[in-house]
N, C-alpha and C positions, 0 to 999 in steps of 0.2 A: 650743110651750111657751115661756114667758117667764121672764126673770130674776125679775121681781117676784112670780111665783108662789111663790118660795122666800124671801120676806122674812118676818121676824118681829122684834118689838121686844124688846130685851134691856136690862134695867137695867145701867148701867155698873158698878155695884158688884158684879155677879156675875162679872165678868171676873177670873179668878185672876191676881194679880200676882206670886205667889211660890209655890213648892211647899210642901206640908205637910212636917212634920218627918219623917214616915215615908212612903215611897212607897205602900205598900199600905193606908194609912189613909184613902185617898180613898173616896168613895161610888161605888156601882154601881147604876144604874137598870136593872132587868131588864125587857125588853120582850118579852112572851111571843109564841110563834109564832102564836097565834090570839087574837082579841079577848078581853080579860080584864083583870083588875087588873094595874097596873104594880107592880113589886116594888122597894121601896127597901131596898137591902142595902149592906153594906160590901164594898170590893173584895177584902179578904182572905177573903170568903166564897166566892170563885170555885171552889175545888176541889169544894165540895159542890154546885155548880150544873152541874158537868160529870160525865161518866161514864168509868169505866175504858175504855181503848181509843180515847178521843177524841184528836185531834191539834191542838195549838196551833201556828200558824205565825207566827213573828216576822220582823221586818225587822231585819237585823243591821248596817245602815248606821251609820256614826259621823259625828257632826257635826264639821266642821272649823272652826277659828277664822277665819271668812271675811270679817270686816269690817276694813277698813284705811282709813287716811287719808293724804293727801298734798297736794301743790301742783303745779299746772301751771307751766310755765316762765314764764307771764305773771303768776304769783302767786296765781291763783284757787284756792280750796280745793276739794278733791275727796274725796268719800267713795266707797270701793270696796266693793261686796259681791260677792264671788266666787260665781258661780252653779255653775260646774263647773270642775274641774281637767281639762285637755285632754291631759296628758302633757308631760313635759319641763318647760320653763319657761313654758308657755302656759296661759292660763285664760280662761274666758268670764265676764263680770262685768257688773253694773249699775253705772253711775256716777252719783253725785249731784254735778252740776256746774251752774253758772249758764249755761254755753254749751258745746255739744257739741264735744269735741275732734276734730280731724281725724286721719286715719292719719299716723303719724310723730310725733305729739305725745308728749312724755315727761312722765310724772308722777313727781316726786321724792317718795319715800315717807317719812313721818315716822319709821318704824322702821328706815330705812336701805335703800339700794338704789333702783332705779328700775323703772318699768313703762312700756313703749312701747305705744301704741295701734296695733294692726295694722289694725283696720277694724271695721265694724259687722256684727252678726248679728241683724237685727230690732231688738228693743229692747235687746239686749245689745251689749257691746263685746268684741272679742278683744284680750287683752293679752299681752305677752311680758315677763316679769320678768327683770331683771338683778340677780342676787344672788350672794353668795359661797358659797351652799349650795343644796341642792334646795328647790324651792318648798314642798313639803309639810312638810319639816323646819322651814323658816323660819317658816311660818304658825303652827306650834305655839307658837313663842316670840313672834312679832310680831303675830299676828292677834288680833282680839277676837271673842268669841262673838256671833253674830248673833241675839239674842233677837227674837221676833216683834214687829211694830210696835205691837200692842195692849198689850204689856207696857211700861208707861210709867215705866221706870227703867233705869239702866245695869246691865249684868250685874255680879254680885258674885262673890266667890270660890266660893260654894256652887253657882252655876250651872254651873261647869265640870264638876261631877259630876252634878248633878241634871237638866241638860238633855241628858244622855246616858242611854240605856238600859243596864242592867247587862250586856246581851249584845251591846253595840255592838262590832263588829270591823272592818268595812270602811270606811275613811275616804273621805268624798266628799260627804256631805250638808251643806246649809246650814240645814236645819231638822230637828228630831228627829221620828221617828215616834212621836207623843206617846202613843198608846194603850199603847205598851210601857213608858212611864215609871212605870206603877203596879206593875210587877213588881220584887220584890227577891229576894234569895237564899232567904230563908225561905219565901216564897210559891212559888218554883220547886220547892223541896224538898217542900212540901206537895202540889203538883200531881203530882210524880213518885210520891210515896207513894200518891196516889189512883189511879195507873195511867194518867195523862194523859201522852202523849208530846209532844215539842216538835221543831220543825223550823225552818229559816231560809231566807228569800230575801233578796236585796239589792235595794233600790231607793233610789238616791241622791236624796233629796228636794231639789228645786231651788228657787231663789228665786221661780220662777213660781207656786209654791203660794200665795203671799201676794198675787198680782196679782188685782185684782177683775175680775169679768166685766164688760166694758164695753159689751156689746150687749144689747138687750132681747130680741131673738129668739135663742133659744139655738142654733138651727141655724146661726147665723152666727159662733158663738164658735170661735176657734182655740185648742185646748188646748196648754199648754206641754209641752215634751218632757222626759222623764226617762230615765235609764239604769237598767236592771235586769238581774238575773241570777236565773233560776230553774234550779237545778241538777238533775242527774239523781237525786241522792240524795233531794232533797225530792220529786220526782215519784214516786219509788218509795215513799216514806213515805205519800204521799197515796193511792196505789193500794192499798197494803197495808191502810191504815186503812179505806178504803171497802169493800174486799173482806171485811173482818172485821166489818162493820156499825158501825164507828165513825164519828164526825163530824169534819169539818174546820172549825176555828174560826180565822178570820183575825184577827190582832191588829192592827187599824188599816186605814184605807183604802189605805195604801201597799201593804200585803200583797195586798189584794184587787185593786188595780190591776195589780200585778205578775203575780198568778196569772191574771187574766183576759186579760192581754196575752200570756200563754204558752199560752192555749187555742187549739188548732188543729183543723181538720177531719180526721177519719180517713177511711178508704176507704168507710165507710158514710155519710159526710156528717154525722156527729155530732162535736161539739166535745169534745176531750179535752186534758188537761194534758200538755204535752211540755216538755223542757228548752229554754230560750231565754235568750239574752243579747243585749241590744241596746236600742234606743230605743223608747219608747212615747209616743204622743200620744192614748191612749185616753180618751175622754170618755164617762162612764157617766151616763145620764139615765133617768128612769122610762120604761119601755117596753123597756129593755135587761134581759135576764134573766141574772143572775149565777148561774153554775153551779159555780164553783170552790170555794165555801165553803158550809157549812151554817149558820153563825152568824158574827157579827162582834162584836168588842170595839172600841169606838171612843169617842173623846172627843166633846164637843159642838162643833159647827162654826159658823163665821160665817154670818150671814144672806146669802143670795144667792150662796153659795160653791159651787164644783163638788163639794166634799166633801159638803155637805148634799144636793146633787142625787144623788150616788152612793148614799148610804145610803137615800134615798127610793126609788131604783130597787130596792134590796134588800128593804126592809121595807114599802114603800108610803108614799106622801107623807102621807096622812091619819094613818096610824099614827105616823109620825115626828113630825109636828107636834103630835099629841096628847101624845107623850112629852116634847117640848120644853116645851109649856105646863105639864105636870106638874113638870118640872125647875125651871122658873122659879118656879112657885108654892112649891115646896119648898126653894128657895134653894140649888140645886146650884151648884157652881163651874164656870165655862165656859172653854173653849179649852185651850191647851197645858198649863198647869199645873192644869187643872181636873179635874173628876170624869169618870166614864166610863159607858157603856151596854153591856149585853150584849144584842145585837140579833138577833132571829130573823126569818126571812123571813115577810112578811105575805101574806095571800091576795090582796090587790089588786096586789101586786108580781109575782105569778105569772100 
């Protein structure tokens, strides 16, 4: 399978550069479980598209202000994008520099304090911050929100709220789980009134999510690592839902990646969901059978991205590209601040 198999042409004006005034005012493209007409709906119609007893699973990660600026001792400018907090004063980060710094180099931060380069970790650097307070607390005041590279503007005051989900709790992501951005309190109340339950996993979205696939043959691609936690309470919710005949709907590709990473073989050789906390490098391509969810809510993804490949594994590549062609023709808004899909599994994906 090749990277170019997942290419499509997107008019630049369809890339959403800002959120709508209301979260749930976005559009929702419903992609049925069997071939048939695609449904153009509003996102706030979601309660009527689900059934009492269904379970929505959200990612409760919280985006940290992970973008920093500084200077090397030689005077060269440095842009820092923290990829992950490692505990204490250490972090893993991408560095935008003209020349790679060596271990022991010190970056003087524009917001005060310093960061020492401890070494390399693949394309990332390990940094140790020298600050008067904890790194996480300092970032809240000194860091800048790392909007995705296809949003061609600097972050504004509204982004601090709108690039977080209303259920964000666990700090550690450098990008939002964007399918969750469409939910507001009123919509969550309507879902509860419908009899739809909610649960949470945590997957801290890393900067690697924006890295392009650099190889044509996808079996040569090395997936970036992300930390996740699927707790025992969520596992119990999933089991109760399925036992009662309800459906599990993953809100976003990050939820599906977390749940699939927590699937383990039981004594009968069947995969089942179990509590799991740790790293994942799971790369989901067509041919992989996603068993952890019965439907997905997802935004529209970049051409040739691993996220587009994942949803193609779930719903079938032909069906996904049919839906994308419809969305482009109907002028849907794409990517992080864009519209969404309610995606059911396709026959060619099974």
